[in-house]
C-alpha positions in Angstrom: 0.0 0.0 0.0 2.8 2.4 0.9 4.5 1.8 -2.4 1.2 2.6 -4.3 1.0 5.9 -2.3 4.6 6.8 -3.1 4.0 6.1 -6.8 1.0 8.3 -6.9 -1.4 5.5 -7.8 -3.2 5.9 -4.5 -3.6 8.8 -2.1 -4.6 8.8 1.5 -8.0 10.3 2.1 -8.3 9.7 5.8 -7.4 6.9 8.3 -8.0 3.6 6.6 -9.2 5.0 3.3 -7.3 5.5 0.1 -8.4 6.8 -3.3 -7.2 5.9 -6.7 -6.2 8.7 -9.1 -9.4 8.4 -11.0 -11.7 8.0 -8.0 -14.8 10.1 -7.8 -13.7 13.4 -6.2 -17.1 13.9 -4.4 -17.0 10.5 -2.9 -13.5 10.9 -1.7 -14.3 14.3 -0.2 -17.3 12.8 1.6 -15.1 10.1 3.1 -12.5 12.7 4.1 -15.2 14.6 5.9 -16.2 11.6 7.9 -19.4 10.9 5.9 -20.7 9.2 2.8 -21.7 10.6 -0.6 -25.5 10.9 -0.3 -28.6 12.7 -1.3 -28.6 14.3 -4.7 -24.9 13.5 -5.3 -25.6 9.8 -4.7 -28.7 9.9 -6.9 -26.7 11.2 -9.8 -24.1 8.5 -9.4 -26.9 5.9 -9.6 -27.5 7.2 -13.1 -30.6 9.3 -12.4 -31.5 12.7 -13.6 -30.6 15.4 -11.0 -31.4 19.1 -11.0 -28.6 21.4 -12.2 -26.5 22.9 -9.4 -23.0 24.3 -9.3 -20.2 22.2 -7.8 -22.1 21.0 -4.7 -21.3 17.7 -3.0 -24.1 16.3 -0.8 -22.6 14.5 2.2 -24.4 12.4 4.8 -22.7 12.2 8.2 -22.5 8.7 9.7 -25.1 7.9 12.4 -22.3 7.3 14.9 -20.3 10.4 13.9 -19.8 13.1 16.5 -18.1 15.4 14.0 -19.4 18.9 13.8 -20.8 20.2 10.6 -18.7 23.1 9.6 -19.8 25.5 6.8 -17.6 24.5 3.9 -17.7 25.8 0.3 -19.3 23.3 -2.1 -20.5 21.0 0.7 -24.1 20.4 1.8 -24.8 18.2 4.8 -27.8 16.0 4.3 -29.2 13.8 7.0 -30.8 10.5 6.0 -34.4 11.4 6.3 -37.2 8.8 6.3 -35.1 5.7 5.8 -35.5 2.5 7.8 -31.9 1.6 7.8 -28.8 3.6 7.0 -25.7 1.6 5.8 -22.4 3.2 6.9 -20.1 0.6 5.4 -20.2 1.8 1.8 -18.9 4.9 0.1 -22.0 6.0 -1.8 -25.5 5.7 -0.2 -27.8 3.1 -1.7 -30.6 4.4 -3.9 -33.4 4.0 -1.2 -31.4 6.1 1.3 -30.3 8.7 -1.3 -33.9 9.2 -2.4 -35.2 9.6 1.1 -32.6 12.2 1.8 -33.1 14.0 -1.6 -36.8 14.4 -0.8 -35.9 17.0 1.8 -33.2 18.7 -0.3 -34.9 19.4 -3.6 -38.2 21.0 -4.7 -41.3 18.9 -5.3 -41.0 19.1 -9.1 -37.4 18.1 -9.0 -38.1 15.2 -6.7 -40.8 13.9 -9.0 -38.4 14.2 -12.0 -35.9 12.1 -10.0 -38.5 9.5 -9.2 -39.6 9.5 -12.9 -35.9 8.9 -13.9 -35.6 5.9 -11.4 -38.8 4.4 -12.9 -37.8 5.0 -16.5 -34.4 3.3 -15.9 -36.2 0.4 -14.2 -34.2 0.7 -11.0 -37.4 0.4 -9.0 -41.1 0.1 -9.2 -43.8 2.3 -7.7 -44.2 -0.3 -5.0 -40.5 0.0 -4.2 -40.8 3.8 -3.9 -43.7 3.4 -1.6 -41.7 1.1 0.6 -38.5 3.2 0.5 -40.2 6.4 1.3 -42.7 5.0 3.8 -41.2 6.9 6.7 -41.1 10.2 4.9 -43.7 12.9 5.5 -47.1 12.5 3.8 -46.3 15.4 1.5 -43.3 13.5 0.2 -45.2 10.2 -0.2 -48.0 11.9 -2.1 -45.4 12.9 -4.8 -45.2 9.2 -5.8 -48.7 9.7 -7.2 -47.4 12.5 -9.4 -44.9 10.3 -11.3 -45.5 9.2 -14.8 -43.8 8.2 -18.1 -41.0 10.5 -19.0 -37.7 10.1 -20.9 -36.0 13.1 -19.4 -36.0 15.4 -16.4 -37.2 18.4 -18.5 -40.1 16.3 -19.7 -41.1 15.5 -16.1 -40.9 19.1 -15.1 -43.2 20.2 -18.0 -45.8 17.5 -17.0 -45.6 18.4 -13.3 -46.1 22.1 -14.0 -49.0 21.7 -16.4 -50.8 19.2 -14.1 -50.3 21.6 -11.2 -52.4 24.1 -13.1 -55.1 21.4 -13.7 -54.3 21.2 -17.4 -55.4 17.8 -18.5 -52.8 16.1 -20.7 -51.7 12.7 -21.9 -48.1 11.5 -21.9 -46.3 9.4 -24.4 -49.1 9.3 -26.9 -48.8 7.5 -30.2 -50.0 9.3 -33.3 -50.4 7.3 -36.6 -47.9 8.5 -39.2 -45.8 10.3 -36.6 -44.9 8.0 -33.7 -44.9 8.8 -30.0 -45.2 12.4 -28.8 -44.3 13.7 -25.4 -47.7 15.2 -24.5 -51.1 15.7 -26.1 -53.5 18.3 -24.7 -57.0 18.0 -25.8 -57.4 16.7 -29.4 -54.7 18.5 -31.2 -52.1 20.4 -29.2 -48.8 18.4 -29.2 -46.0 19.4 -26.9 -42.5 18.0 -27.5 -39.7 18.6 -25.0 -36.1 18.6 -26.3 -33.7 17.3 -23.7 -30.0 18.0 -23.9 -29.1 14.4 -24.1 -31.3 13.3 -27.0 -32.0 16.3 -29.3 -28.7 18.1 -29.9 -27.1 16.0 -32.7 -27.8 16.7 -36.4 -29.7 13.5 -37.1 -32.1 14.2 -34.2 -32.6 17.8 -35.4 -33.7 16.6 -38.8 -35.8 13.8 -37.4 -37.6 16.3 -35.1 -38.4 18.7 -38.0 -39.8 15.8 -40.1 -42.1 14.9 -37.2 -43.2 18.6 -36.9 -44.1 18.6 -40.6 -46.0 15.3 -40.3 -48.0 16.7 -37.3 -48.7 19.9 -39.3 -50.0 17.9 -42.2 -52.4 16.1 -39.9 -53.7 19.3 -38.5 -52.0 19.3 -35.1 -50.9 22.4 -33.2 -47.4 21.8 -31.9 -45.0 23.4 -29.5 -41.4 22.3 -29.2 -39.7 23.3 -26.0 -36.0 23.4 -25.4 -34.2 22.4 -22.1 -33.2 26.1 -21.7 -36.8 27.2 -22.0 -37.9 24.7 -19.4 -35.3 25.7 -16.9 -35.0 29.4 -17.6 -37.9 30.8 -19.6 -40.9 28.7 -18.3 -43.2 31.7 -17.7 -42.8 32.7 -21.4 -43.4 29.2 -22.6 -46.5 28.8 -20.3 -48.0 32.0 -21.6 -47.9 30.6 -25.2 -49.4 27.3 -24.1 -52.3 29.1 -22.3 -52.9 31.4 -25.2 -53.5 28.3 -27.5 -55.8 26.7 -24.9 -57.8 29.8 -24.3 -58.5 30.2 -28.0 -59.5 26.5 -28.1 -56.6 25.7 -30.4 -56.1 22.4 -28.5 -59.6 21.1 -29.5 -61.1 19.6 -32.6 -63.6 21.9 -34.3 -67.0 22.0 -32.7 -65.8 21.0 -29.2 -66.1 23.3 -26.2 -63.1 23.8 -23.9 -64.4 21.5 -21.1 -62.0 20.9 -18.2 -58.6 21.1 -20.0 -57.8 24.3 -18.1 -59.1 25.1 -14.7 -59.9 28.8 -14.5 
């Protein structure tokens, strides 16, 4: 071990812990601080969508730790809320513990997007979520009912925000001659959400425009929303959606507006 440290292949993190040169820096920092990588940071390492934040490492202190929690730049201390058992032997918190902790650290819409991501990646079922979050407050457990099909975090956010306004929509709808669209409001308003991961290459750009043309030929109203617009210009986007709904552009001719938008 000493030879590996001298060669630079390993570095001492704290007593009994060593990190390789390519080790995850957040995990190594958590161990150095006497904790474990947890909450949103652990959720991200499990491969799930996480909300954007700048250089923040979420650290869970061990249950037996008596270490004070000093204010440190780039560190957020996150207790393991609502979890039946907290494992202290690993480096990164297991997904059930990380999710229970994240429930107290992010907004409701971001937490639903995280849960959607876990379900989409088939890392758990709704029943698993109900079990893992059983000790969390009722307000957290109710968010499980807000989950739904989504292929990206930005798609989850759009659905959550529109449903919070009592706008009735359907997710992942198949339209003949077009394929599956992200959302359909009423009979003819299609909303597509372009994530950073799947819509930035040239082939995707051309494919998306071909779908837009196919939808237009079938008489659909369509709105394509970028990741930037979801995260930074949502009020502007929402005003356009509401304008279409209020002029009944989401309905087939001859239909009244019904309950698509609660007034």
